[in-house]
CHARMM internal coordinates of N, CA and C (Angstrom, degrees):
IC EDIT
DIST 1 N 1 CA 1.4713
DIST 1 CA 1 C 1.5283
ANGL 1 N 1 CA 1 C 109.63
DIST 1 C 2 N 1.3240
ANGL 1 CA 1 C 2 N 116.63
DIHE 1 N 1 CA 1 C 2 N 119.22
DIST 2 N 2 CA 1.4717
ANGL 1 C 2 N 2 CA 119.65
DIHE 1 CA 1 C 2 N 2 CA -177.40
DIST 2 CA 2 C 1.5204
ANGL 2 N 2 CA 2 C 112.20
DIHE 1 C 2 N 2 CA 2 C -69.56
DIST 2 C 3 N 1.3105
ANGL 2 CA 2 C 3 N 115.56
DIHE 2 N 2 CA 2 C 3 N 142.03
DIST 3 N 3 CA 1.4619
ANGL 2 C 3 N 3 CA 120.33
DIHE 2 CA 2 C 3 N 3 CA 178.51
DIST 3 CA 3 C 1.5170
ANGL 3 N 3 CA 3 C 108.57
DIHE 2 C 3 N 3 CA 3 C -90.49
DIST 3 C 4 N 1.3258
ANGL 3 CA 3 C 4 N 116.59
DIHE 3 N 3 CA 3 C 4 N 120.30
DIST 4 N 4 CA 1.4676
ANGL 3 C 4 N 4 CA 120.01
DIHE 3 CA 3 C 4 N 4 CA -179.73
DIST 4 CA 4 C 1.5171
ANGL 4 N 4 CA 4 C 109.83
DIHE 3 C 4 N 4 CA 4 C -104.79
DIST 4 C 5 N 1.3119
ANGL 4 CA 4 C 5 N 115.14
DIHE 4 N 4 CA 4 C 5 N 45.79
DIST 5 N 5 CA 1.4610
ANGL 4 C 5 N 5 CA 121.19
DIHE 4 CA 4 C 5 N 5 CA -176.21
DIST 5 CA 5 C 1.5271
ANGL 5 N 5 CA 5 C 110.84
DIHE 4 C 5 N 5 CA 5 C -64.71
DIST 5 C 6 N 1.3275
ANGL 5 CA 5 C 6 N 116.12
DIHE 5 N 5 CA 5 C 6 N -43.70
DIST 6 N 6 CA 1.4584
ANGL 5 C 6 N 6 CA 120.19
DIHE 5 CA 5 C 6 N 6 CA -178.18
DIST 6 CA 6 C 1.5160
ANGL 6 N 6 CA 6 C 111.63
DIHE 5 C 6 N 6 CA 6 C -57.99
DIST 6 C 7 N 1.3448
ANGL 6 CA 6 C 7 N 116.21
DIHE 6 N 6 CA 6 C 7 N -45.87
DIST 7 N 7 CA 1.4598
ANGL 6 C 7 N 7 CA 120.26
DIHE 6 CA 6 C 7 N 7 CA -178.56
DIST 7 CA 7 C 1.5176
ANGL 7 N 7 CA 7 C 109.75
DIHE 6 C 7 N 7 CA 7 C -65.75
DIST 7 C 8 N 1.3187
ANGL 7 CA 7 C 8 N 116.72
DIHE 7 N 7 CA 7 C 8 N -46.66
DIST 8 N 8 CA 1.4621
ANGL 7 C 8 N 8 CA 120.74
DIHE 7 CA 7 C 8 N 8 CA -179.24
DIST 8 CA 8 C 1.5312
ANGL 8 N 8 CA 8 C 110.56
DIHE 7 C 8 N 8 CA 8 C -59.94
DIST 8 C 9 N 1.3274
ANGL 8 CA 8 C 9 N 115.20
DIHE 8 N 8 CA 8 C 9 N -40.76
DIST 9 N 9 CA 1.4598
ANGL 8 C 9 N 9 CA 119.29
DIHE 8 CA 8 C 9 N 9 CA -177.51
DIST 9 CA 9 C 1.5240
ANGL 9 N 9 CA 9 C 110.72
DIHE 8 C 9 N 9 CA 9 C -65.04
DIST 9 C 10 N 1.3340
ANGL 9 CA 9 C 10 N 116.69
DIHE 9 N 9 CA 9 C 10 N -41.50
DIST 10 N 10 CA 1.4654
ANGL 9 C 10 N 10 CA 120.03
DIHE 9 CA 9 C 10 N 10 CA -178.60
DIST 10 CA 10 C 1.5179
ANGL 10 N 10 CA 10 C 111.06
DIHE 9 C 10 N 10 CA 10 C -72.13
DIST 10 C 11 N 1.3348
ANGL 10 CA 10 C 11 N 116.70
DIHE 10 N 10 CA 10 C 11 N -21.92
DIST 11 N 11 CA 1.4588
ANGL 10 C 11 N 11 CA 120.37
DIHE 10 CA 10 C 11 N 11 CA -179.98
DIST 11 CA 11 C 1.5277
ANGL 11 N 11 CA 11 C 111.89
DIHE 10 C 11 N 11 CA 11 C -84.50
DIST 11 C 12 N 1.3035
ANGL 11 CA 11 C 12 N 117.33
DIHE 11 N 11 CA 11 C 12 N -10.82
DIST 12 N 12 CA 1.4667
ANGL 11 C 12 N 12 CA 120.44
DIHE 11 CA 11 C 12 N 12 CA 177.45
DIST 12 CA 12 C 1.5270
ANGL 12 N 12 CA 12 C 110.27
DIHE 11 C 12 N 12 CA 12 C -63.16
DIST 12 C 13 N 1.3175
ANGL 12 CA 12 C 13 N 116.30
DIHE 12 N 12 CA 12 C 13 N 149.67
DIST 13 N 13 CA 1.4624
ANGL 12 C 13 N 13 CA 119.18
DIHE 12 CA 12 C 13 N 13 CA 175.25
DIST 13 CA 13 C 1.5301
ANGL 13 N 13 CA 13 C 107.98
DIHE 12 C 13 N 13 CA 13 C -72.22
DIST 13 C 14 N 1.3276
ANGL 13 CA 13 C 14 N 117.85
DIHE 13 N 13 CA 13 C 14 N 144.30
DIST 14 N 14 CA 1.4728
ANGL 13 C 14 N 14 CA 121.79
DIHE 13 CA 13 C 14 N 14 CA -175.80
DIST 14 CA 14 C 1.5297
ANGL 14 N 14 CA 14 C 115.20
DIHE 13 C 14 N 14 CA 14 C -48.47
DIST 14 C 15 N 1.3388
ANGL 14 CA 14 C 15 N 120.10
DIHE 14 N 14 CA 14 C 15 N -48.30
DIST 15 N 15 CA 1.4717
ANGL 14 C 15 N 15 CA 119.24
DIHE 14 CA 14 C 15 N 15 CA 179.91
DIST 15 CA 15 C 1.5208
ANGL 15 N 15 CA 15 C 112.10
DIHE 14 C 15 N 15 CA 15 C -58.47
DIST 15 C 16 N 1.3195
ANGL 15 CA 15 C 16 N 115.61
DIHE 15 N 15 CA 15 C 16 N -42.04
DIST 16 N 16 CA 1.4597
ANGL 15 C 16 N 16 CA 121.13
DIHE 15 CA 15 C 16 N 16 CA 179.94
DIST 16 CA 16 C 1.5214
ANGL 16 N 16 CA 16 C 109.79
DIHE 15 C 16 N 16 CA 16 C -63.76
DIST 16 C 17 N 1.3284
ANGL 16 CA 16 C 17 N 115.95
DIHE 16 N 16 CA 16 C 17 N -40.95
DIST 17 N 17 CA 1.4582
ANGL 16 C 17 N 17 CA 121.06
DIHE 16 CA 16 C 17 N 17 CA -179.10
DIST 17 CA 17 C 1.5266
ANGL 17 N 17 CA 17 C 110.31
DIHE 16 C 17 N 17 CA 17 C -64.99
DIST 17 C 18 N 1.3298
ANGL 17 CA 17 C 18 N 115.68
DIHE 17 N 17 CA 17 C 18 N -41.78
DIST 18 N 18 CA 1.4641
ANGL 17 C 18 N 18 CA 120.02
DIHE 17 CA 17 C 18 N 18 CA 178.74
DIST 18 CA 18 C 1.5157
ANGL 18 N 18 CA 18 C 110.60
DIHE 17 C 18 N 18 CA 18 C -63.00
DIST 18 C 19 N 1.3276
ANGL 18 CA 18 C 19 N 115.80
DIHE 18 N 18 CA 18 C 19 N -43.04
DIST 19 N 19 CA 1.4596
ANGL 18 C 19 N 19 CA 120.45
DIHE 18 CA 18 C 19 N 19 CA 179.82
DIST 19 CA 19 C 1.5268
ANGL 19 N 19 CA 19 C 109.92
DIHE 18 C 19 N 19 CA 19 C -61.70
DIST 19 C 20 N 1.3310
ANGL 19 CA 19 C 20 N 115.37
DIHE 19 N 19 CA 19 C 20 N -41.26
DIST 20 N 20 CA 1.4604
ANGL 19 C 20 N 20 CA 120.95
DIHE 19 CA 19 C 20 N 20 CA -179.71
DIST 20 CA 20 C 1.5225
ANGL 20 N 20 CA 20 C 110.20
DIHE 19 C 20 N 20 CA 20 C -64.45
DIST 20 C 21 N 1.3289
ANGL 20 CA 20 C 21 N 115.98
DIHE 20 N 20 CA 20 C 21 N -43.34
DIST 21 N 21 CA 1.4642
ANGL 20 C 21 N 21 CA 120.49
DIHE 20 CA 20 C 21 N 21 CA -178.44
DIST 21 CA 21 C 1.5201
ANGL 21 N 21 CA 21 C 111.63
DIHE 20 C 21 N 21 CA 21 C -66.65
DIST 21 C 22 N 1.3339
ANGL 21 CA 21 C 22 N 117.26
DIHE 21 N 21 CA 21 C 22 N -42.10
DIST 22 N 22 CA 1.4602
ANGL 21 C 22 N 22 CA 120.25
DIHE 21 CA 21 C 22 N 22 CA -178.97
DIST 22 CA 22 C 1.5230
ANGL 22 N 22 CA 22 C 110.24
DIHE 21 C 22 N 22 CA 22 C -67.63
DIST 22 C 23 N 1.3318
ANGL 22 CA 22 C 23 N 116.23
DIHE 22 N 22 CA 22 C 23 N -33.96
DIST 23 N 23 CA 1.4600
ANGL 22 C 23 N 23 CA 120.35
DIHE 22 CA 22 C 23 N 23 CA 178.91
DIST 23 CA 23 C 1.5274
ANGL 23 N 23 CA 23 C 109.54
DIHE 22 C 23 N 23 CA 23 C -66.38
DIST 23 C 24 N 1.3296
ANGL 23 CA 23 C 24 N 115.90
DIHE 23 N 23 CA 23 C 24 N -43.21
DIST 24 N 24 CA 1.4604
ANGL 23 C 24 N 24 CA 120.75
DIHE 23 CA 23 C 24 N 24 CA 178.91
DIST 24 CA 24 C 1.5271
ANGL 24 N 24 CA 24 C 109.89
DIHE 23 C 24 N 24 CA 24 C -65.10
DIST 24 C 25 N 1.3335
ANGL 24 CA 24 C 25 N 116.67
DIHE 24 N 24 CA 24 C 25 N -39.36
DIST 25 N 25 CA 1.4603
ANGL 24 C 25 N 25 CA 121.18
DIHE 24 CA 24 C 25 N 25 CA 179.94
DIST 25 CA 25 C 1.5202
ANGL 25 N 25 CA 25 C 110.21
DIHE 24 C 25 N 25 CA 25 C -63.67
DIST 25 C 26 N 1.3231
ANGL 25 CA 25 C 26 N 116.36
DIHE 25 N 25 CA 25 C 26 N -41.64
DIST 26 N 26 CA 1.4645
ANGL 25 C 26 N 26 CA 120.40
DIHE 25 CA 25 C 26 N 26 CA -179.49
DIST 26 CA 26 C 1.5247
ANGL 26 N 26 CA 26 C 109.81
DIHE 25 C 26 N 26 CA 26 C -64.70
DIST 26 C 27 N 1.3256
ANGL 26 CA 26 C 27 N 116.28
DIHE 26 N 26 CA 26 C 27 N -41.74
DIST 27 N 27 CA 1.4596
ANGL 26 C 27 N 27 CA 120.02
DIHE 26 CA 26 C 27 N 27 CA 179.54
DIST 27 CA 27 C 1.5217
ANGL 27 N 27 CA 27 C 109.97
DIHE 26 C 27 N 27 CA 27 C -62.66
DIST 27 C 28 N 1.3376
ANGL 27 CA 27 C 28 N 116.79
DIHE 27 N 27 CA 27 C 28 N -42.89
DIST 28 N 28 CA 1.4561
ANGL 27 C 28 N 28 CA 120.98
DIHE 27 CA 27 C 28 N 28 CA 179.27
DIST 28 CA 28 C 1.5199
ANGL 28 N 28 CA 28 C 111.04
DIHE 27 C 28 N 28 CA 28 C -62.72
DIST 28 C 29 N 1.3250
ANGL 28 CA 28 C 29 N 116.77
DIHE 28 N 28 CA 28 C 29 N -39.88
DIST 29 N 29 CA 1.4606
ANGL 28 C 29 N 29 CA 120.98
DIHE 28 CA 28 C 29 N 29 CA -179.79
DIST 29 CA 29 C 1.5248
ANGL 29 N 29 CA 29 C 110.45
DIHE 28 C 29 N 29 CA 29 C -65.19
DIST 29 C 30 N 1.3181
ANGL 29 CA 29 C 30 N 115.94
DIHE 29 N 29 CA 29 C 30 N -46.82
DIST 30 N 30 CA 1.4672
ANGL 29 C 30 N 30 CA 120.54
DIHE 29 CA 29 C 30 N 30 CA 179.14
DIST 30 CA 30 C 1.5184
ANGL 30 N 30 CA 30 C 109.76
DIHE 29 C 30 N 30 CA 30 C -60.68
DIST 30 C 31 N 1.3265
ANGL 30 CA 30 C 31 N 116.67
DIHE 30 N 30 CA 30 C 31 N -40.76
DIST 31 N 31 CA 1.4605
ANGL 30 C 31 N 31 CA 121.72
DIHE 30 CA 30 C 31 N 31 CA -179.48
DIST 31 CA 31 C 1.5261
ANGL 31 N 31 CA 31 C 110.33
DIHE 30 C 31 N 31 CA 31 C -65.01
DIST 31 C 32 N 1.3361
ANGL 31 CA 31 C 32 N 115.80
DIHE 31 N 31 CA 31 C 32 N -43.54
DIST 32 N 32 CA 1.4642
ANGL 31 C 32 N 32 CA 120.41
DIHE 31 CA 31 C 32 N 32 CA -179.53
DIST 32 CA 32 C 1.5209
ANGL 32 N 32 CA 32 C 110.49
DIHE 31 C 32 N 32 CA 32 C -64.98
DIST 32 C 33 N 1.3263
ANGL 32 CA 32 C 33 N 116.92
DIHE 32 N 32 CA 32 C 33 N -42.11
DIST 33 N 33 CA 1.4658
ANGL 32 C 33 N 33 CA 121.19
DIHE 32 CA 32 C 33 N 33 CA 179.00
DIST 33 CA 33 C 1.5213
ANGL 33 N 33 CA 33 C 109.53
DIHE 32 C 33 N 33 CA 33 C -62.38
DIST 33 C 34 N 1.3202
ANGL 33 CA 33 C 34 N 116.17
DIHE 33 N 33 CA 33 C 34 N -41.23
DIST 34 N 34 CA 1.4610
ANGL 33 C 34 N 34 CA 120.61
DIHE 33 CA 33 C 34 N 34 CA 178.62
DIST 34 CA 34 C 1.5188
ANGL 34 N 34 CA 34 C 110.90
DIHE 33 C 34 N 34 CA 34 C -62.29
DIST 34 C 35 N 1.3277
ANGL 34 CA 34 C 35 N 116.44
DIHE 34 N 34 CA 34 C 35 N -39.36
DIST 35 N 35 CA 1.4610
ANGL 34 C 35 N 35 CA 120.54
DIHE 34 CA 34 C 35 N 35 CA -179.84
DIST 35 CA 35 C 1.5220
ANGL 35 N 35 CA 35 C 110.58
DIHE 34 C 35 N 35 CA 35 C -66.61
DIST 35 C 36 N 1.3311
ANGL 35 CA 35 C 36 N 117.22
DIHE 35 N 35 CA 35 C 36 N -44.55
DIST 36 N 36 CA 1.4627
ANGL 35 C 36 N 36 CA 120.15
DIHE 35 CA 35 C 36 N 36 CA -178.43
DIST 36 CA 36 C 1.5212
ANGL 36 N 36 CA 36 C 110.37
DIHE 35 C 36 N 36 CA 36 C -66.96
DIST 36 C 37 N 1.3191
ANGL 36 CA 36 C 37 N 116.85
DIHE 36 N 36 CA 36 C 37 N -36.30
DIST 37 N 37 CA 1.4702
ANGL 36 C 37 N 37 CA 119.86
DIHE 36 CA 36 C 37 N 37 CA 178.41
DIST 37 CA 37 C 1.5218
ANGL 37 N 37 CA 37 C 110.13
DIHE 36 C 37 N 37 CA 37 C -65.69
DIST 37 C 38 N 1.3395
ANGL 37 CA 37 C 38 N 116.24
DIHE 37 N 37 CA 37 C 38 N -37.40
DIST 38 N 38 CA 1.4552
ANGL 37 C 38 N 38 CA 120.47
DIHE 37 CA 37 C 38 N 38 CA -178.79
DIST 38 CA 38 C 1.5308
ANGL 38 N 38 CA 38 C 110.25
DIHE 37 C 38 N 38 CA 38 C -69.05
DIST 38 C 39 N 1.3362
ANGL 38 CA 38 C 39 N 116.26
DIHE 38 N 38 CA 38 C 39 N -32.35
DIST 39 N 39 CA 1.4579
ANGL 38 C 39 N 39 CA 120.77
DIHE 38 CA 38 C 39 N 39 CA -178.23
DIST 39 CA 39 C 1.5226
ANGL 39 N 39 CA 39 C 111.27
DIHE 38 C 39 N 39 CA 39 C -69.18
DIST 39 C 40 N 1.3084
ANGL 39 CA 39 C 40 N 117.37
DIHE 39 N 39 CA 39 C 40 N -40.50
DIST 40 N 40 CA 1.4674
ANGL 39 C 40 N 40 CA 120.44
DIHE 39 CA 39 C 40 N 40 CA -175.13
DIST 40 CA 40 C 1.5182
ANGL 40 N 40 CA 40 C 110.75
DIHE 39 C 40 N 40 CA 40 C -76.32
END
COOR INIT
IC SEED 1 N 1 CA 1 C
IC BUILD
């Protein structure tokens, strides 16, 4: 089953897309902070 993520993502309304992107960014930041804390 082909993944049509790109099309679905571009079809999202801009506010929704921004919310999705900021949520992903926050998760990445938390993950990165967790990694750096684990390293030290």
